[in-house]
LOZAVEX-810806 format. One line per field, with one value per residue: residue number from 1; residue in three letters; x, y, z of N, C-alpha, C, O, CB in turn. Coordinates in steps of 0.02 Angstrom, whole numbers, always signed. Glycine has a CB too. Example, Ala and Ser with C-alpha at 12.3 -4.5 7.8 and 13.67 -1.06 7.14 Angstrom:
BEGIN
nr	c(1 / 2)
rest	c(ALA / SER)
n_px	c(+660 / +642)
n_py	c(-284 / -112)
n_pz	c(+390 / +354)
ca_px	c(+615 / +684)
ca_py	c(-225 / -53)
ca_pz	c(+390 / +357)
c_px	c(+660 / +645)
c_py	c(-165 / +2)
c_pz	c(+390 / +394)
o_px	c(+712 / +670)
o_py	c(-166 / +57)
o_pz	c(+423 / +402)
cb_px	c(+565 / +704)
cb_py	c(-224 / -30)
cb_pz	c(+452 / +286)
//
This chain:
BEGIN
nr	c(1 / 2 / 3 / 4 / 5 / 6 / 7 / 8 / 9 / 10 / 11 / 12 / 13 / 14 / 15 / 16 / 17 / 18 / 19 / 20 / 21 / 22 / 23 / 24 / 25 / 26 / 27 / 28 / 29 / 30 / 31 / 32 / 33 / 34 / 35 / 36 / 37 / 38 / 39 / 40 / 41 / 42 / 43 / 44 / 45 / 46 / 47 / 48 / 49 / 50 / 51 / 52 / 53 / 54 / 55 / 56 / 57 / 58 / 59 / 60 / 61 / 62 / 63 / 64 / 65 / 66 / 67 / 68 / 69 / 70 / 71 / 72 / 73 / 74 / 75 / 76 / 77 / 78 / 79 / 80 / 81 / 82 / 83 / 84 / 85 / 86 / 87 / 88 / 89 / 90 / 91 / 92 / 93 / 94 / 95 / 96 / 97 / 98 / 99 / 100 / 101 / 102 / 103 / 104 / 105 / 106 / 107 / 108 / 109 / 110 / 111 / 112 / 113 / 114 / 115 / 116 / 117 / 118 / 119 / 120 / 121 / 122 / 123 / 124 / 125 / 126 / 127 / 128 / 129 / 130 / 131 / 132 / 133 / 134 / 135 / 136 / 137 / 138 / 139 / 140 / 141 / 142 / 143 / 144 / 145 / 146 / 147 / 148 / 149 / 150 / 151 / 152 / 153 / 154 / 155 / 156 / 157 / 158 / 159 / 160 / 161 / 162 / 163 / 164)
rest	c(MET / THR / GLN / ASN / SER / LYS / LEU / THR / SER / LEU / ARG / ASP / GLN / ILE / MET / TRP / ASP / ARG / LEU / ILE / ALA / ILE / VAL / GLU / GLU / GLN / ALA / GLN / THR / LEU / ILE / ARG / THR / ALA / PHE / SER / ASN / THR / VAL / ARG / GLU / ALA / GLY / ASP / LEU / SER / ALA / GLY / VAL / PHE / ASP / LEU / SER / GLY / ARG / MET / VAL / ALA / GLN / ALA / VAL / THR / GLY / THR / PRO / GLY / HIS / VAL / ASN / ALA / MET / ALA / ALA / SER / VAL / SER / HIS / PHE / ILE / ALA / LYS / TYR / PRO / LEU / GLU / GLN / MET / GLU / GLU / GLY / ASP / VAL / TYR / ILE / THR / ASN / ASP / PRO / TRP / LEU / ALA / THR / GLY / HIS / LEU / HIS / ASP / PHE / THR / VAL / VAL / THR / PRO / ALA / PHE / ARG / ASP / GLY / ALA / ILE / VAL / ALA / LEU / PHE / ALA / SER / THR / CYS / HIS / VAL / VAL / ASP / VAL / GLY / GLY / LEU / GLY / PHE / GLY / PRO / ASP / GLY / ARG / GLN / VAL / PHE / GLU / GLU / GLY / ILE / TYR / LEU / PRO / ILE / MET / PRO / LEU / ALA / LYS / ARG / GLY / LYS / MET / ASN)
n_px	c(+3806 / +3729 / +3765 / +3648 / +3562 / +3630 / +3612 / +3474 / +3458 / +3522 / +3440 / +3320 / +3357 / +3382 / +3253 / +3184 / +3249 / +3211 / +3073 / +3066 / +3122 / +3021 / +2910 / +2970 / +2990 / +2857 / +2822 / +2910 / +2863 / +2737 / +2774 / +2837 / +2730 / +2627 / +2492 / +2478 / +2571 / +2625 / +2651 / +2741 / +2847 / +2870 / +2862 / +2750 / +2678 / +2639 / +2681 / +2648 / +2650 / +2534 / +2477 / +2351 / +2269 / +2269 / +2379 / +2526 / +2663 / +2779 / +2852 / +2880 / +3036 / +3038 / +2932 / +2802 / +2796 / +2672 / +2576 / +2608 / +2574 / +2434 / +2393 / +2433 / +2343 / +2225 / +2198 / +2136 / +2007 / +1964 / +1961 / +1862 / +1750 / +1749 / +1761 / +1895 / +1856 / +1769 / +1846 / +1923 / +2033 / +2105 / +2032 / +2019 / +2023 / +1967 / +1979 / +1951 / +1918 / +1925 / +1915 / +1933 / +2045 / +2134 / +2155 / +2130 / +2027 / +2105 / +2195 / +2215 / +2184 / +2229 / +2192 / +2245 / +2214 / +2329 / +2361 / +2400 / +2409 / +2269 / +2230 / +2211 / +2350 / +2411 / +2398 / +2416 / +2448 / +2430 / +2451 / +2418 / +2438 / +2320 / +2297 / +2188 / +2032 / +1911 / +1793 / +1820 / +1954 / +2113 / +2120 / +2057 / +1935 / +1814 / +1650 / +1587 / +1624 / +1596 / +1621 / +1754 / +1792 / +1777 / +1709 / +1750 / +1685 / +1745 / +1764 / +1743 / +1863 / +1897 / +1831 / +1868 / +1960 / +1893 / +1858 / +1766)
n_py	c(+270 / +140 / -28 / -103 / -32 / -51 / -189 / -190 / -118 / -206 / -319 / -265 / -242 / -372 / -428 / -347 / -382 / -516 / -501 / -437 / -541 / -635 / -577 / -566 / -701 / -735 / -665 / -727 / -859 / -841 / -804 / -923 / -1013 / -960 / -953 / -859 / -796 / -668 / -639 / -742 / -722 / -585 / -531 / -462 / -410 / -388 / -398 / -405 / -368 / -324 / -216 / -226 / -121 / -105 / -45 / -45 / -139 / -199 / -229 / -335 / -343 / -384 / -354 / -244 / -69 / +1 / -94 / -112 / +10 / +17 / -100 / -71 / +29 / -41 / -138 / -88 / -70 / -202 / -238 / -151 / -204 / -337 / -353 / -372 / -449 / -539 / -619 / -777 / -917 / -984 / -909 / -821 / -680 / -593 / -480 / -385 / -257 / -106 / +20 / +7 / -70 / -113 / -46 / -91 / -217 / -329 / -351 / -434 / -434 / -517 / -554 / -614 / -662 / -679 / -787 / -812 / -918 / -923 / -791 / -651 / -579 / -512 / -459 / -530 / -485 / -490 / -437 / -470 / -480 / -541 / -617 / -670 / -628 / -634 / -539 / -401 / -384 / -315 / -142 / +11 / -20 / -63 / -7 / +1 / -46 / -181 / -243 / -261 / -374 / -504 / -452 / -445 / -410 / -359 / -506 / -667 / -787 / -904 / -984 / -1024 / -1114 / -1182 / -1177 / -1048)
n_pz	c(+69 / +149 / +206 / +212 / +125 / +5 / -13 / -25 / -144 / -231 / -217 / -267 / -401 / -445 / -432 / -524 / -644 / -650 / -667 / -793 / -868 / -855 / -926 / -1049 / -1079 / -1089 / -1208 / -1301 / -1296 / -1350 / -1480 / -1523 / -1523 / -1596 / -1713 / -1809 / -1941 / -1946 / -1816 / -1781 / -1874 / -1890 / -1765 / -1720 / -1595 / -1419 / -1246 / -1072 / -893 / -766 / -634 / -502 / -527 / -659 / -715 / -813 / -764 / -810 / -971 / -1112 / -1199 / -1328 / -1467 / -1532 / -1533 / -1552 / -1517 / -1383 / -1322 / -1346 / -1281 / -1150 / -1116 / -1118 / -1017 / -902 / -949 / -963 / -828 / -785 / -849 / -805 / -647 / -526 / -416 / -470 / -549 / -577 / -543 / -689 / -777 / -931 / -1033 / -1180 / -1320 / -1470 / -1485 / -1563 / -1505 / -1370 / -1349 / -1457 / -1582 / -1715 / -1797 / -1825 / -1725 / -1574 / -1401 / -1254 / -1088 / -932 / -768 / -631 / -497 / -323 / -191 / -194 / -208 / -314 / -391 / -494 / -666 / -825 / -992 / -1170 / -1338 / -1506 / -1685 / -1797 / -1949 / -2029 / -2003 / -2059 / -2158 / -2275 / -2284 / -2234 / -2230 / -2307 / -2369 / -2314 / -2274 / -2156 / -1987 / -1968 / -2088 / -2090 / -2021 / -1895 / -1740 / -1574 / -1421 / -1257 / -1174 / -1091 / -1135 / -1080 / -936 / -773 / -824 / -924 / -1094 / -1172)
ca_px	c(+3760 / +3740 / +3767 / +3579 / +3534 / +3662 / +3577 / +3407 / +3465 / +3539 / +3379 / +3273 / +3379 / +3370 / +3181 / +3166 / +3274 / +3167 / +3009 / +3077 / +3132 / +2956 / +2870 / +3005 / +2973 / +2787 / +2824 / +2944 / +2818 / +2686 / +2805 / +2849 / +2668 / +2576 / +2468 / +2487 / +2640 / +2651 / +2678 / +2800 / +2902 / +2883 / +2859 / +2696 / +2645 / +2664 / +2668 / +2664 / +2619 / +2498 / +2455 / +2279 / +2233 / +2274 / +2438 / +2579 / +2722 / +2836 / +2835 / +2933 / +3079 / +3014 / +2865 / +2789 / +2776 / +2601 / +2538 / +2622 / +2534 / +2363 / +2384 / +2439 / +2281 / +2166 / +2186 / +2087 / +1941 / +1948 / +1944 / +1797 / +1697 / +1751 / +1799 / +1942 / +1820 / +1734 / +1895 / +1941 / +2090 / +2087 / +1996 / +2055 / +1979 / +1991 / +1942 / +1985 / +1882 / +1974 / +1908 / +1953 / +2104 / +2181 / +2168 / +2090 / +2000 / +2154 / +2236 / +2178 / +2215 / +2209 / +2211 / +2238 / +2234 / +2377 / +2343 / +2447 / +2372 / +2199 / +2216 / +2237 / +2408 / +2432 / +2365 / +2461 / +2413 / +2467 / +2415 / +2452 / +2404 / +2293 / +2286 / +2123 / +1976 / +1852 / +1785 / +1848 / +2027 / +2142 / +2123 / +2001 / +1880 / +1752 / +1610 / +1570 / +1673 / +1579 / +1649 / +1826 / +1804 / +1741 / +1718 / +1739 / +1687 / +1781 / +1724 / +1784 / +1884 / +1892 / +1810 / +1892 / +1997 / +1851 / +1850 / +1699)
ca_py	c(+216 / +89 / -97 / -125 / -2 / -85 / -252 / -175 / -101 / -268 / -360 / -234 / -253 / -443 / -437 / -314 / -424 / -575 / -480 / -428 / -607 / -668 / -551 / -584 / -771 / -733 / -645 / -779 / -916 / -822 / -808 / -994 / -1052 / -922 / -975 / -802 / -789 / -601 / -643 / -786 / -699 / -513 / -509 / -413 / -427 / -358 / -439 / -367 / -384 / -265 / -219 / -237 / -62 / -105 / -9 / -90 / -141 / -215 / -252 / -373 / -306 / -405 / -332 / -185 / -14 / +17 / -142 / -101 / +67 / -2 / -150 / -37 / +66 / -85 / -182 / -56 / -84 / -271 / -237 / -117 / -249 / -396 / -333 / -421 / -493 / -590 / -661 / -839 / -952 / -1015 / -862 / -786 / -632 / -575 / -431 / -350 / -194 / -55 / +80 / -6 / -111 / -137 / -3 / -117 / -284 / -382 / -358 / -464 / -429 / -569 / -537 / -671 / -647 / -724 / -797 / -843 / -938 / -909 / -719 / -621 / -537 / -474 / -477 / -534 / -469 / -490 / -416 / -492 / -469 / -601 / -598 / -688 / -621 / -626 / -472 / -384 / -382 / -256 / -83 / +59 / -38 / -72 / +53 / -1 / -87 / -252 / -268 / -272 / -439 / -520 / -406 / -476 / -364 / -390 / -564 / -724 / -839 / -964 / -973 / -1078 / -1162 / -1211 / -1131 / -1021)
ca_pz	c(+60 / +200 / +182 / +203 / +64 / -52 / -21 / -50 / -215 / -267 / -218 / -313 / -470 / -460 / -442 / -586 / -698 / -653 / -695 / -865 / -896 / -858 / -982 / -1111 / -1092 / -1113 / -1279 / -1341 / -1300 / -1399 / -1547 / -1541 / -1528 / -1632 / -1778 / -1854 / -1966 / -1931 / -1748 / -1782 / -1916 / -1884 / -1696 / -1716 / -1533 / -1358 / -1186 / -1012 / -829 / -742 / -564 / -494 / -551 / -731 / -737 / -834 / -720 / -853 / -1038 / -1145 / -1245 / -1394 / -1483 / -1573 / -1489 / -1559 / -1478 / -1312 / -1299 / -1346 / -1228 / -1085 / -1103 / -1121 / -959 / -857 / -979 / -944 / -757 / -778 / -872 / -761 / -587 / -499 / -370 / -510 / -585 / -543 / -573 / -752 / -820 / -984 / -1066 / -1247 / -1360 / -1525 / -1489 / -1582 / -1464 / -1301 / -1338 / -1507 / -1640 / -1771 / -1782 / -1836 / -1665 / -1518 / -1335 / -1207 / -1019 / -887 / -698 / -599 / -427 / -276 / -131 / -203 / -215 / -376 / -375 / -553 / -730 / -883 / -1054 / -1233 / -1398 / -1567 / -1748 / -1829 / -2019 / -2056 / -1957 / -2101 / -2185 / -2341 / -2280 / -2201 / -2273 / -2302 / -2414 / -2278 / -2263 / -2085 / -1951 / -1974 / -2151 / -2080 / -1992 / -1834 / -1684 / -1508 / -1364 / -1201 / -1154 / -1070 / -1181 / -1037 / -866 / -730 / -865 / -978 / -1150 / -1181)
c_px	c(+3777 / +3740 / +3696 / +3548 / +3566 / +3628 / +3507 / +3409 / +3480 / +3477 / +3328 / +3292 / +3369 / +3297 / +3158 / +3188 / +3232 / +3100 / +3014 / +3086 / +3065 / +2915 / +2904 / +2991 / +2901 / +2786 / +2855 / +2901 / +2763 / +2713 / +2813 / +2785 / +2614 / +2557 / +2481 / +2560 / +2668 / +2677 / +2742 / +2859 / +2919 / +2880 / +2805 / +2652 / +2670 / +2645 / +2688 / +2628 / +2593 / +2481 / +2379 / +2237 / +2234 / +2332 / +2493 / +2639 / +2784 / +2811 / +2894 / +2973 / +3057 / +2945 / +2863 / +2765 / +2701 / +2557 / +2548 / +2578 / +2460 / +2349 / +2386 / +2376 / +2220 / +2149 / +2135 / +2015 / +1918 / +1925 / +1876 / +1739 / +1692 / +1793 / +1841 / +1906 / +1784 / +1782 / +1914 / +2001 / +2066 / +2049 / +2044 / +2005 / +2009 / +1949 / +1985 / +1950 / +1932 / +1970 / +1933 / +2020 / +2155 / +2197 / +2132 / +2074 / +2050 / +2201 / +2192 / +2218 / +2185 / +2235 / +2196 / +2258 / +2283 / +2361 / +2401 / +2408 / +2299 / +2181 / +2247 / +2293 / +2431 / +2389 / +2419 / +2419 / +2460 / +2421 / +2453 / +2406 / +2383 / +2272 / +2214 / +2069 / +1910 / +1849 / +1818 / +1924 / +2050 / +2145 / +2060 / +1940 / +1813 / +1716 / +1586 / +1616 / +1659 / +1605 / +1724 / +1841 / +1764 / +1759 / +1702 / +1741 / +1729 / +1737 / +1770 / +1800 / +1881 / +1871 / +1830 / +1926 / +1957 / +1842 / +1777 / +1670)
c_py	c(+161 / +20 / -121 / -96 / -31 / -151 / -242 / -158 / -163 / -312 / -332 / -246 / -326 / -456 / -405 / -357 / -488 / -558 / -470 / -495 / -644 / -643 / -563 / -657 / -776 / -716 / -698 / -841 / -901 / -826 / -881 / -1032 / -1018 / -955 / -921 / -795 / -719 / -598 / -683 / -754 / -625 / -487 / -457 / -428 / -382 / -404 / -398 / -393 / -319 / -273 / -224 / -176 / -58 / -65 / -58 / -82 / -153 / -240 / -290 / -327 / -322 / -377 / -267 / -128 / +3 / -30 / -130 / -44 / +50 / -51 / -117 / +0 / +21 / -122 / -152 / -66 / -155 / -273 / -203 / -163 / -311 / -378 / -390 / -472 / -549 / -638 / -720 / -871 / -988 / -970 / -831 / -742 / -609 / -518 / -411 / -283 / -137 / +9 / +69 / -40 / -114 / -92 / -25 / -191 / -341 / -392 / -383 / -455 / -481 / -549 / -597 / -651 / -700 / -727 / -827 / -856 / -917 / -836 / -693 / -572 / -494 / -494 / -479 / -520 / -477 / -467 / -442 / -483 / -537 / -581 / -610 / -683 / -612 / -556 / -463 / -387 / -318 / -198 / -41 / +41 / -45 / -6 / +57 / -52 / -162 / -283 / -283 / -340 / -449 / -470 / -444 / -422 / -396 / -445 / -619 / -770 / -906 / -942 / -1035 / -1134 / -1195 / -1158 / -1111 / -1042)
c_pz	c(+111 / +168 / +168 / +139 / +1 / -65 / -48 / -124 / -257 / -272 / -267 / -386 / -490 / -473 / -507 / -646 / -705 / -684 / -771 / -899 / -903 / -917 / -1049 / -1129 / -1117 / -1188 / -1323 / -1348 / -1351 / -1470 / -1568 / -1555 / -1570 / -1698 / -1830 / -1876 / -1953 / -1859 / -1748 / -1817 / -1907 / -1813 / -1684 / -1655 / -1477 / -1300 / -1125 / -950 / -799 / -668 / -562 / -512 / -627 / -759 / -756 / -788 / -762 / -920 / -1066 / -1191 / -1316 / -1406 / -1522 / -1529 / -1493 / -1519 / -1403 / -1286 / -1295 / -1290 / -1159 / -1067 / -1095 / -1057 / -911 / -884 / -963 / -872 / -746 / -798 / -827 / -700 / -558 / -454 / -407 / -545 / -543 / -578 / -635 / -799 / -871 / -1020 / -1131 / -1276 / -1420 / -1537 / -1505 / -1540 / -1393 / -1294 / -1394 / -1566 / -1703 / -1758 / -1792 / -1776 / -1608 / -1454 / -1289 / -1138 / -974 / -817 / -673 / -525 / -388 / -213 / -134 / -211 / -280 / -357 / -433 / -612 / -784 / -945 / -1113 / -1289 / -1458 / -1627 / -1777 / -1900 / -2040 / -2003 / -1996 / -2129 / -2253 / -2341 / -2248 / -2250 / -2268 / -2343 / -2378 / -2267 / -2191 / -2052 / -1960 / -2039 / -2144 / -2050 / -1928 / -1779 / -1620 / -1455 / -1309 / -1173 / -1129 / -1128 / -1145 / -968 / -827 / -771 / -920 / -1032 / -1158 / -1248)
o_px	c(+3835 / +3718 / +3684 / +3513 / +3533 / +3615 / +3483 / +3367 / +3452 / +3463 / +3297 / +3249 / +3350 / +3279 / +3117 / +3150 / +3220 / +3074 / +2971 / +3061 / +3055 / +2888 / +2870 / +2982 / +2886 / +2751 / +2829 / +2901 / +2744 / +2679 / +2796 / +2785 / +2560 / +2599 / +2492 / +2605 / +2728 / +2722 / +2793 / +2916 / +2977 / +2895 / +2814 / +2598 / +2716 / +2598 / +2737 / +2583 / +2623 / +2472 / +2346 / +2176 / +2203 / +2335 / +2505 / +2663 / +2836 / +2756 / +2951 / +2946 / +3058 / +2903 / +2915 / +2718 / +2671 / +2506 / +2501 / +2548 / +2427 / +2298 / +2346 / +2358 / +2169 / +2091 / +2095 / +1968 / +1858 / +1875 / +1837 / +1686 / +1637 / +1854 / +1824 / +1924 / +1770 / +1762 / +1920 / +2018 / +2013 / +2034 / +2102 / +1950 / +2071 / +1890 / +2046 / +1952 / +1976 / +2017 / +1952 / +2050 / +2214 / +2249 / +2108 / +2103 / +2037 / +2243 / +2138 / +2279 / +2124 / +2293 / +2142 / +2313 / +2278 / +2349 / +2444 / +2378 / +2270 / +2122 / +2303 / +2285 / +2467 / +2348 / +2462 / +2362 / +2521 / +2361 / +2515 / +2345 / +2422 / +2234 / +2182 / +2061 / +1861 / +1897 / +1841 / +1954 / +2010 / +2171 / +2016 / +1896 / +1761 / +1747 / +1566 / +1644 / +1705 / +1610 / +1753 / +1899 / +1723 / +1816 / +1648 / +1793 / +1747 / +1680 / +1830 / +1756 / +1866 / +1890 / +1811 / +1920 / +1986 / +1820 / +1732 / +1613)
o_py	c(+139 / +11 / -156 / -131 / -35 / -169 / -281 / -181 / -171 / -340 / -369 / -260 / -340 / -491 / -434 / -367 / -510 / -597 / -492 / -506 / -680 / -683 / -570 / -673 / -817 / -750 / -714 / -873 / -945 / -850 / -898 / -1079 / -1046 / -981 / -936 / -790 / -711 / -558 / -662 / -757 / -606 / -429 / -412 / -455 / -342 / -443 / -362 / -434 / -266 / -329 / -226 / -180 / -14 / -51 / -106 / -27 / -123 / -268 / -278 / -279 / -278 / -376 / -240 / -137 / +19 / -10 / -137 / -51 / +67 / -45 / -133 / +3 / +43 / -136 / -189 / -69 / -166 / -305 / -224 / -162 / -334 / -388 / -449 / -531 / -601 / -691 / -716 / -854 / -1020 / -990 / -816 / -765 / -606 / -510 / -418 / -256 / -123 / +48 / +117 / -39 / -117 / -99 / +16 / -222 / -397 / -437 / -356 / -467 / -489 / -530 / -626 / -625 / -759 / -676 / -861 / -811 / -896 / -819 / -712 / -529 / -445 / -540 / -435 / -542 / -470 / -476 / -438 / -477 / -584 / -534 / -565 / -729 / -586 / -518 / -511 / -392 / -272 / -206 / -57 / +83 / -35 / +45 / +110 / -96 / -202 / -344 / -313 / -363 / -407 / -448 / -471 / -392 / -455 / -433 / -618 / -788 / -958 / -889 / -1091 / -1193 / -1233 / -1102 / -1152 / -1025)
o_pz	c(+114 / +111 / +119 / +103 / -51 / -123 / -89 / -162 / -311 / -325 / -305 / -428 / -547 / -521 / -543 / -693 / -761 / -724 / -808 / -954 / -952 / -956 / -1100 / -1188 / -1160 / -1226 / -1376 / -1400 / -1390 / -1515 / -1625 / -1594 / -1577 / -1734 / -1888 / -1834 / -1949 / -1845 / -1720 / -1793 / -1915 / -1800 / -1642 / -1661 / -1486 / -1305 / -1126 / -954 / -806 / -644 / -614 / -513 / -657 / -819 / -720 / -775 / -750 / -925 / -1047 / -1218 / -1360 / -1361 / -1541 / -1490 / -1442 / -1491 / -1365 / -1233 / -1246 / -1255 / -1116 / -1008 / -1069 / -1045 / -882 / -845 / -951 / -855 / -703 / -767 / -812 / -701 / -566 / -453 / -377 / -568 / -482 / -635 / -635 / -855 / -855 / -1037 / -1138 / -1258 / -1420 / -1592 / -1464 / -1539 / -1360 / -1241 / -1380 / -1596 / -1741 / -1713 / -1769 / -1777 / -1596 / -1452 / -1286 / -1131 / -978 / -807 / -691 / -493 / -415 / -184 / -84 / -221 / -297 / -314 / -423 / -608 / -787 / -950 / -1107 / -1286 / -1460 / -1622 / -1780 / -1909 / -2068 / -1962 / -1969 / -2124 / -2283 / -2394 / -2237 / -2306 / -2228 / -2352 / -2408 / -2252 / -2167 / -2085 / -1959 / -2044 / -2189 / -2054 / -1909 / -1773 / -1613 / -1444 / -1314 / -1152 / -1143 / -1167 / -1175 / -944 / -844 / -754 / -959 / -1018 / -1151 / -1264)
cb_px	c(+3761 / +3688 / +3801 / +3537 / +3544 / +3738 / +3575 / +3375 / +3521 / +3596 / +3348 / +3269 / +3453 / +3395 / +3142 / +3198 / +3347 / +3156 / +2985 / +3139 / +3180 / +2917 / +2858 / +3081 / +2982 / +2746 / +2862 / +3011 / +2787 / +2660 / +2874 / +2887 / +2642 / +2600 / +2392 / +2464 / +2643 / +2596 / +2626 / +2783 / +2886 / +2832 / +2925 / +2653 / +2657 / +2635 / +2706 / +2647 / +2670 / +2435 / +2480 / +2264 / +2264 / +2211 / +2463 / +2599 / +2714 / +2882 / +2815 / +2904 / +3153 / +3013 / +2826 / +2737 / +2816 / +2581 / +2560 / +2696 / +2544 / +2343 / +2438 / +2498 / +2269 / +2175 / +2251 / +2102 / +1942 / +2008 / +1998 / +1796 / +1711 / +1780 / +1751 / +1997 / +1770 / +1690 / +1957 / +1882 / +2122 / +2047 / +1961 / +2090 / +1964 / +1989 / +1923 / +1986 / +1844 / +1965 / +1835 / +1901 / +2083 / +2155 / +2241 / +2129 / +1940 / +2195 / +2270 / +2163 / +2205 / +2236 / +2173 / +2282 / +2171 / +2451 / +2282 / +2511 / +2405 / +2162 / +2243 / +2181 / +2465 / +2508 / +2309 / +2496 / +2383 / +2496 / +2407 / +2472 / +2449 / +2232 / +2333 / +2125 / +1987 / +1788 / +1812 / +1825 / +2058 / +2212 / +2135 / +2025 / +1895 / +1765 / +1551 / +1495 / +1672 / +1504 / +1637 / +1854 / +1877 / +1758 / +1674 / +1792 / +1615 / +1798 / +1681 / +1748 / +1956 / +1961 / +1733 / +1835 / +2024 / +1782 / +1876 / +1699)
cb_py	c(+189 / +93 / -143 / -105 / +74 / -95 / -290 / -116 / -49 / -305 / -363 / -158 / -234 / -487 / -407 / -244 / -443 / -605 / -415 / -382 / -648 / -658 / -476 / -571 / -813 / -681 / -579 / -797 / -932 / -751 / -773 / -1028 / -1066 / -851 / -992 / -737 / -805 / -549 / -675 / -851 / -712 / -475 / -483 / -413 / -500 / -286 / -507 / -295 / -420 / -254 / -157 / -258 / +2 / -80 / +41 / -75 / -195 / -269 / -193 / -432 / -324 / -482 / -325 / -201 / +47 / +15 / -214 / -84 / +127 / -32 / -205 / +11 / +116 / -134 / -197 / +19 / -73 / -318 / -200 / -53 / -272 / -459 / -307 / -387 / -453 / -557 / -620 / -888 / -1001 / -1076 / -807 / -837 / -571 / -636 / -368 / -393 / -179 / -37 / +102 / -49 / -178 / -198 / +0 / -109 / -296 / -366 / -292 / -539 / -357 / -639 / -473 / -731 / -644 / -701 / -843 / -798 / -909 / -934 / -679 / -585 / -581 / -486 / -425 / -604 / -398 / -561 / -338 / -566 / -431 / -631 / -636 / -758 / -560 / -642 / -421 / -316 / -391 / -272 / -103 / +126 / -101 / -106 / +55 / -19 / -70 / -261 / -218 / -218 / -449 / -592 / -342 / -531 / -347 / -336 / -589 / -764 / -826 / -1002 / -959 / -1107 / -1214 / -1235 / -1162 / -944)
cb_pz	c(-13 / +255 / +234 / +264 / +66 / -38 / +45 / -10 / -224 / -231 / -147 / -300 / -477 / -402 / -382 / -591 / -687 / -582 / -661 / -878 / -853 / -793 / -972 / -1105 / -1028 / -1072 / -1287 / -1309 / -1231 / -1384 / -1547 / -1486 / -1459 / -1646 / -1774 / -1820 / -2040 / -1940 / -1699 / -1817 / -1987 / -1925 / -1674 / -1781 / -1515 / -1347 / -1188 / -1022 / -780 / -783 / -524 / -424 / -522 / -760 / -683 / -907 / -665 / -819 / -1085 / -1184 / -1234 / -1399 / -1421 / -1628 / -1507 / -1631 / -1496 / -1301 / -1345 / -1414 / -1233 / -1087 / -1158 / -1175 / -923 / -849 / -1055 / -955 / -716 / -822 / -945 / -799 / -533 / -460 / -328 / -561 / -604 / -542 / -522 / -738 / -778 / -1034 / -1020 / -1293 / -1318 / -1590 / -1423 / -1653 / -1463 / -1268 / -1322 / -1533 / -1652 / -1838 / -1825 / -1898 / -1645 / -1531 / -1305 / -1228 / -993 / -911 / -653 / -612 / -423 / -263 / -68 / -146 / -154 / -416 / -352 / -568 / -748 / -887 / -1052 / -1249 / -1402 / -1561 / -1798 / -1788 / -2064 / -2086 / -1910 / -2061 / -2138 / -2361 / -2349 / -2172 / -2345 / -2322 / -2449 / -2211 / -2310 / -2074 / -1877 / -1969 / -2207 / -2036 / -1978 / -1811 / -1691 / -1494 / -1338 / -1145 / -1212 / -1015 / -1209 / -1035 / -861 / -690 / -821 / -950 / -1215 / -1175)
//
């Protein structure tokens, strides 16, 4: 191993550790600021960073495996609905679509594009469980999906920093 390759390996490890620290901070911030007690007390969430194709690059250590898998599969659906060329700084997208992102209506996925020098460079996403979404409650009592609570298709939560 040459001196240059040792430095490259060291640099790569430092960058990887920084990336994991960023998504872990994302998850910890969500826990500290969550209205949902299942997020605050049980860590019922996931957080991650994605490339521009919607592939997960890194995920937080904190969180629930079921949310991580659903979130990882969902970001490409956000990109399909709102192409990167249409995304602007300050945009935030949300859904609780159980077929595209979350598994059931009590889980919400939020995706936010990250920019550097005016160009989109990554996407950050998180999924968390929300207890009260209306409806009959969590369980098999509903005869149709609309009885389980509010349904949000993939849509903007904020555009250019203004709440929708």
